[in-house]
N, C-alpha and C positions, 0 to 999 in steps of 0.2 A: 609629353613636351613641354617647357616655361616658355609661355608667350610671353612678349614685353609688353609692361603696362602702359607705356609712352613710346612714341612715336615723335622725333623731330626730323623737322625737316628745314634746309635753309632756304634762302629767298631765289638769291644770283645762282642762276644756271640750273637751280630744281625746282621750285614750284614755279618761276617766270619763266617761259617761253621766251629761249633766245632772240626770236624773230620779231614778236609780238610785244615782247615786254609785258604781259598778264597771265595770268593761271587758266590755262585750258579750263572747259568746263568739266572734261575727263576726270580731271585731276581734283577738280572741286566735289563732283560726284564720289570718286575713290575716296577720298579722304573723310568726307560724313559718312560713307557707307562702312569704315574702319571705328566711327567716332561712333554711329551708334554700336557696334557691335563689342563697347566699353573700351576701346583704346583712349585714353589722352592721346590729342593730338596739336603739336607744337609746334611753334615755329623759333629756330635758333641760327640766328645773322647778326655781322658785323655792322649790319646797319643802325644808325641808331634810331632810338622811340620813333622821333619827329618824324624821321623818314620812313619808318616802318607805315607808322599811320596814314601818311600820304598815299602810300597804295591800295587806302581804302580793301585793307583784307577785313576788317571787323563785319562781321556776320557771314560771309563768305563760308566760313567752316567750322565745324565747333571746337574753336581752338580751347585749347586750356592754358596755356601757357604760351607767352612770346618771349624769347631771351633774345635780348639785341645791344649790340655796342659790342660784341664777344662777349658777354654776361656781365655788364656793370649797369643794366637796366633788364629788371625784369615786371613784365606785365601777367594781368589776371584776363581770364575772359574777357571779359568788358574793357579790355584794355586799359584799364588803371593801376600804377605802378605799385606794386608791391614790395621790389629791395630797387634801391638804386647805389651805387660807389661813384662818390666824385673822387678826382683829383685835385689837393691838396693846393692849396694856391703857391707853396713851396716846388711841389714835382712843375707845375708849368709852369711857373717863373723860368724857371731852370731849363725846361725843354725849348723854352722861346727865345733865351739866352743864346744858349748851343745854335740852335739853327741861325739865328741872327749875325751870329760868329762866322756861320760856311755858308750864309747864304741859301738857305734851305726854305722849303714852304711848307707852312705848317696848317692842319684844319684843327681849329679846337669845337665840337660839338657838347652841345647839352640840352638840356629842357626847351628853352628858349632858341634855341637853332642852333645855327653854325656860323662862321665865320673865319676868314683867309689871311693870315701872315701877308703872302704876297705872290701874286702869280707865276708860273713855270709850266713850261713842256709836260712836266710831271704831270701836274694839275690836272691838261687838257686831256692827257691821255688815258689817265684812271676814271674821269668823269665822263668822258664820251664812251669806254669802254662798257659804262654803268648806265649809262644816260640818266645822270645824276646833273641837277644844277651847281655849277660852280658856285659856293657860296661867295658874299661882299667879302673884299677887302676893309677888314676891320680891327685896329686894336683892340687888343684885351683889356677889358676894365672890370676884370674881378667875377665875370659871370659864373655860375656853376658849370662844371665840364665835365662829360662822362664818356669823353674819347678823343682820345690825340692819334691822328693822321700823317705822320710824316713822309714828303713825298722824295723820293732821287731815285737814281737809275739802281740798274740791276744787280749792279758789283760794287754798290755804296759798303764804305766801310760804315758801320754801325758804331764801332768801338766808340766812339766820340761822344754816345751819350750814360756810357758806363756808371756818369759819374753820377747819374740820375738812378740811385739804387733801388729806390722805389717802385721805378716802373721795367716793365720788361718787354722788350723791343722784339717784335714778332715780323721781321721779313717778308712781304708777298708783294704777286707783280700780278697784274692784270693784264699783262698783253701778251 
């Protein structure tokens, strides 16, 4: 039987206990045992790199790679960036223009943190669910952005963003 060389784990709802919002000691021990047996233990998360670093996961487990922002940023075992894909200025401007036209909340995230264009009920719901802080309301000023989150109701028609051909919309639900 061929065994996997790497094992990837999500953070929210997988590594983090949903009640304590920390990684249980038993999970840390099990992951380190797997690492000692030669498996590459990795994280694959939608969280941005700065949000992963805020969880203070470095050193808890012998991580091989940490994939953040749904693949836009990859960190090595020392949590150093080895790959990062940023959105272009045109892509960001197009998303913000469409969002503004339709009164939609958007979070932009990058190496320097996160910013929100406007508050909304959907922002509150999502951030309460993940126990995350709500980023400050701030105008975009050309910062490097590697993750865009658009907040809307469950049955929203995402086709309004189809003109931004370079961006793939992946609707998800947090509640």
